[in-house]
N, C-alpha and C positions, 0 to 999 in steps of 0.2 A: 478246434473250437475252444478248447480249454485255455489256450493262450490269450484269446480275445477276452474271456472272462477274467483271467488273472490280471491282465493289463487294466481292465476297468476296476477290479477290486483294489489293485495297488494304488490307484489314483482317485478312489472314491471313498470319502468318509461317511457319506450319507447315501441312503438308498431311495431317496425321493424320486429320482429320475428313472429308476428301474421299474419296469412292469413286473407284476407277480410271476408271469410266465418266464420272464428272463431270470428272475431269482431262482425259480424252480429248475430251469435248465442249467444254470450255473452250478447249483447244488449237485445235480446229477453228474455233471461233468467233473466237478471236484471229487465227488465220491469215486468215480471211475479212476481218476488220476491218483488218488490216495491209495486205492486198492492195487493199482499197477505198481506204484512205488513201494508199497508196503511189502509186497511179495518178494521174498529173497530169490535171487537168481543163483542157480547151481549151488544151493546150500549156504549162500552167504548170509551175513547178518541182516536182520530186518531193520529198515530205516523208517523213521517217522519224521515227516517234514512239518515242523511247527508252524511255518507260515501258512501252509495249506490247511492245517487244522484250525488256525485262527480265522481264516477266511470262511471255512465251513461253519464254524460257530456263529460268526456274524450273519451269514446267510440264513442259517436255521433260526436264529433269534428274530430276524426281520420277518421271515415267513410266519413264525409262530405269532408274532405281534399282529401282523396283518390278519391272520385267521381269527385271532381274538377280537380284533376291532370289527370284523365283518359279522361275527356271531353275537356280538355284544350289546 
């Protein structure tokens, strides 16, 4: 499922077409992917994927903005 969200994120500059539920699911999926990639295997170095972190920030910012708009 993560690959579907990654593809959409890679080709989407705006989130207008995304439902809030899709944003939430994409964020959860990215968090799981980041946790999996972040964990070192057999004592190896920890790896941070900048692209995933940028996507995560964009999703979180959009969700925060929508929450502020709804409460506001």
